[in-house]
C-alpha positions in Angstrom: 0.0 0.0 0.0 1.3 3.5 -0.9 1.9 6.3 1.6 -1.1 8.0 0.1 -3.3 5.1 0.8 -1.9 4.5 4.2 -2.8 8.1 5.1 -6.4 8.0 3.8 -7.2 4.3 4.3 -9.5 5.0 7.2 -11.3 7.8 5.3 -12.1 5.7 2.3 -12.0 2.2 3.7 -9.5 1.0 1.1 -9.6 -2.8 0.5 -6.2 -4.5 0.3 -7.2 -6.0 -3.0 -7.7 -2.6 -4.6 -4.8 -2.3 -7.1 -3.1 1.0 -7.7 -0.8 2.6 -10.2 1.0 6.0 -10.5 2.3 8.3 -7.8 1.9 11.8 -9.4 -0.6 13.8 -7.5 -2.5 16.6 -9.3 -3.8 19.3 -7.0 -7.2 19.6 -8.8 -8.1 15.9 -8.4 -10.2 14.4 -5.7 -8.9 11.4 -3.7 -11.2 9.0 -5.7 -12.0 9.2 -9.4 -15.7 8.2 -9.2 -16.6 10.0 -12.4 -15.4 7.1 -14.6 -16.1 3.4 -14.5 -19.0 1.0 -15.0 -22.0 0.5 -12.7 -22.7 -3.0 -11.7 -25.8 -3.6 -13.7 -24.1 -2.7 -17.0 -24.2 -5.8 -19.2 -21.2 -6.6 -21.4 -20.5 -9.2 -24.1 -18.1 -11.8 -22.9 -16.7 -15.1 -24.1 -19.4 -16.7 -21.8 -22.2 -14.7 -23.2 -23.9 -11.6 -21.8 -22.8 -10.8 -18.3 -23.3 -8.1 -15.7 -20.2 -6.2 -14.7 -20.9 -7.1 -11.1 -20.6 -10.8 -12.0 -17.3 -10.6 -13.8 -14.0 -12.0 -12.4 -10.4 -11.3 -13.1 -9.1 -13.4 -16.0 -12.5 -13.5 -17.7 -12.5 -12.6 -21.4 -14.6 -9.7 -22.6 -15.3 -8.9 -26.2 -13.8 -5.7 -27.5 -14.6 -3.4 -30.4 -11.4 -4.0 -32.3 -9.2 -6.6 -30.6 -11.4 -9.7 -30.3 -11.6 -11.1 -26.7 -9.3 -9.8 -24.0 -8.8 -11.0 -20.5 -9.5 -8.7 -17.5 -6.3 -8.1 -15.6 -7.7 -6.2 -12.6 -11.2 -5.5 -11.3 -11.6 -2.5 -9.0 -14.8 -2.2 -7.0 -16.1 0.7 -4.9 -19.5 0.5 -3.1 -20.8 4.1 -2.9 -21.9 3.3 0.7 -18.3 3.3 1.8 -18.1 7.1 1.4 -18.6 8.9 4.7 -20.4 11.8 3.0 -23.0 11.9 0.2 -21.6 11.4 -3.3 -20.8 14.9 -4.7 -23.2 15.9 -7.5 -20.3 16.2 -10.0 -19.9 12.4 -9.8 -23.6 11.6 -10.2 -24.3 9.3 -13.1 -26.6 9.9 -16.1 -29.7 7.8 -16.1 -30.5 6.3 -19.6 -34.2 5.3 -19.8 -35.0 1.9 -21.2 -35.0 1.8 -25.0 -32.9 5.0 -25.4 -29.8 3.3 -26.8 -31.1 -0.2 -27.2 -31.0 -0.9 -23.5 -33.8 -3.1 -22.1 -33.7 -1.5 -18.7 -32.8 1.8 -17.1 -29.0 2.1 -17.0 -26.6 4.4 -15.1 -23.5 5.8 -16.8 -20.7 7.7 -15.0 -20.4 11.2 -16.3 -16.8 11.0 -17.5 -17.1 7.4 -18.7 -16.0 7.6 -22.4 -18.3 6.2 -25.1 -17.5 5.6 -28.7 -19.7 7.1 -31.4 -19.5 6.9 -35.2 -19.3 10.5 -36.6 -19.3 11.8 -40.1 -18.1 15.2 -38.8 -15.2 13.6 -37.0 -14.2 11.9 -40.2 -14.3 15.3 -42.0 -12.7 17.5 -39.4 -10.3 15.0 -37.7 -9.9 12.3 -40.4 -11.1 9.7 -37.9 -14.6 8.1 -38.2 -14.9 7.3 -34.5 -15.3 9.8 -31.7 -14.6 9.1 -28.1 -16.6 11.3 -25.8 -17.5 11.6 -22.1 -21.0 10.2 -21.4 -22.2 13.6 -20.1 -22.6 14.8 -23.7 -25.7 12.7 -23.6 -27.2 15.5 -21.5 -28.1 16.9 -25.0 -31.0 14.5 -24.8 -34.1 15.7 -22.9 -34.8 12.1 -21.7 -31.4 11.8 -20.0 -31.1 13.1 -16.4 -28.4 13.2 -13.8 -29.4 11.1 -10.7 -28.0 10.2 -7.3 -27.1 6.5 -7.7 -27.9 5.8 -4.0 -25.7 4.1 -1.4 -26.3 0.6 -2.7 -24.7 1.4 -6.1 -21.3 -0.1 -6.9 -18.8 1.4 -9.4 -16.3 -0.9 -11.1 -13.1 -0.2 -13.1 -12.1 -3.1 -15.4 -8.4 -2.9 -16.3 -6.8 -4.8 -19.2 -3.2 -5.0 -20.4 -3.8 -1.9 -22.5 -6.8 0.4 -22.9 -9.7 -1.5 -24.5 -13.1 -0.6 -26.0 -15.6 -3.1 -24.6 -19.0 -3.9 -26.0 -22.2 -3.7 -24.1 -25.1 -6.1 -24.7 -26.8 -3.6 -27.0 -23.7 -2.6 -29.0 -22.7 0.5 -27.1 -18.9 0.8 -26.9 -17.2 1.9 -23.6 -13.6 2.7 -22.9 -11.8 0.8 -20.2 -8.6 2.8 -19.5 -5.6 1.5 -17.6 -5.7 4.0 -14.7 -6.8 3.1 -11.2 -9.8 4.9 -9.6 -8.0 5.0 -6.2 -4.7 6.7 -6.4 -3.6 7.0 -10.0 -2.8 10.6 -10.6 -0.7 10.2 -13.7 -1.7 12.5 -16.6 -2.5 10.1 -19.4 -2.5 11.7 -22.8 -5.6 10.3 -24.5 -3.8 10.2 -27.8 -1.1 8.0 -26.3 -3.7 5.9 -24.5 -5.4 5.2 -27.8 -2.3 4.8 -29.9 -3.3 1.3 -30.8 -6.7 2.6 -32.0 -5.7 4.9 -34.9 -9.3 5.5 -36.1 -10.5 7.0 -32.8 -10.5 10.8 -32.1 -10.5 11.7 -28.4 -12.0 15.1 -27.8 -12.5 17.1 -24.6 -16.1 17.7 -23.5 -16.6 21.2 -24.9 -15.2 20.2 -28.3 -17.2 17.0 -28.4 -20.4 18.8 -27.3 -20.0 21.3 -30.1 -19.3 18.7 -32.7 -22.2 16.6 -31.7 -24.5 19.6 -31.6 -23.5 20.5 -35.2 -24.0 16.9 -36.3 -27.4 16.8 -34.7 -28.4 19.8 -36.9 -27.1 18.1 -40.0 -29.0 14.9 -39.2 -32.3 16.8 -38.7 -32.6 16.8 -35.0 -31.8 14.9 -31.8 -34.2 12.0 -32.5 -32.9 11.4 -36.0 -29.3 11.7 -34.9 -29.6 9.1 -32.1 -31.8 6.8 -34.2 -28.9 6.7 -36.6 -26.5 5.8 -33.8 -28.9 3.2 -32.4 -29.1 1.5 -35.8 -25.3 1.4 -36.1 -25.0 0.0 -32.5 -27.4 -2.8 -33.4 -25.3 -3.7 -36.5 -22.1 -3.6 -34.4 -23.6 -5.8 -31.7 -24.6 -8.5 -34.3 -21.3 -8.1 -36.1 -19.2 -8.4 -32.9 -21.0 -11.5 -31.8 -20.5 -13.1 -35.2 -17.1 -11.8 -36.0 -14.8 -11.7 -32.9 -12.0 -11.6 -33.7 -12.3 -10.2 -37.3 -12.0 -12.7 -40.1 -12.2 -12.9 -43.9 -15.3 -11.5 -45.6 -16.4 -14.9 -47.0 -16.5 -16.3 -43.5 -18.7 -13.5 -42.1 -22.3 -14.6 -41.5 -25.0 -12.9 -43.5 -26.4 -10.6 -40.7 -22.9 -9.0 -40.4 -22.4 -8.3 -44.0 -24.8 -5.4 -44.4 -22.4 -2.9 -42.8 -19.1 -4.5 -43.7 -18.3 -2.3 -46.6 -18.9 1.0 -44.7 -17.7 -0.1 -41.3 -14.9 2.2 -40.0 -13.2 -0.5 -38.1 -9.8 -1.7 -39.1 -10.2 -5.4 -40.2 -7.1 -7.3 -39.3 -7.6 -9.9 -42.0 -7.8 -7.5 -44.9 
């Protein structure tokens, strides 16, 4: 355990199994990064089928957007009830109502949890067809609200050998970075973090918000814009289940072929 964790262990009730990395404190940071991570009811695609994050174990293989199946190296777990004070509002998750992005049930998404979106404007302006944005940009949608997750909620951080984009049950793509939620204060350059994902543009919130607003106008409004993304997510969900890892086109099942020609993904076999 680090000196930092020794000092604040009583305050935050650190568990000995909570892995840590990095020693470079940034004055603006809080002691815990609870703005990123996956809430326990989030459902991911794994080698064993669809599984809740709360049921995953270290070593289990999760299906990723571009790298086939990857084993989880470390799982960090933080029950909100361990905080001695109410969770600050800046850490409150967004509540996505059932059906909004293909989810069958209401889902919570941490505000700084990065999501992957397909973007024509990102392709034009950044020469990259995929846009990595913090989930709080979804506040553009009137159906999305910020909520207190309550003391029974549990936030997880899945850590792989390198940053990975994992697939949810409905095809949403979420970033699992390599930093710890507990005492990792290292400044990670998102462009270095995503060096192995050359088609992904990582933008800060203000730039991402502006770009998405402009793309919404081009698409004819919020409903049309997110309907487009929902359709893409559905195709990706089918494609990932059928083609993980990527393989030759003639081996791809028919449901996955519809978007093969225009998919922005790098296909390793081609």
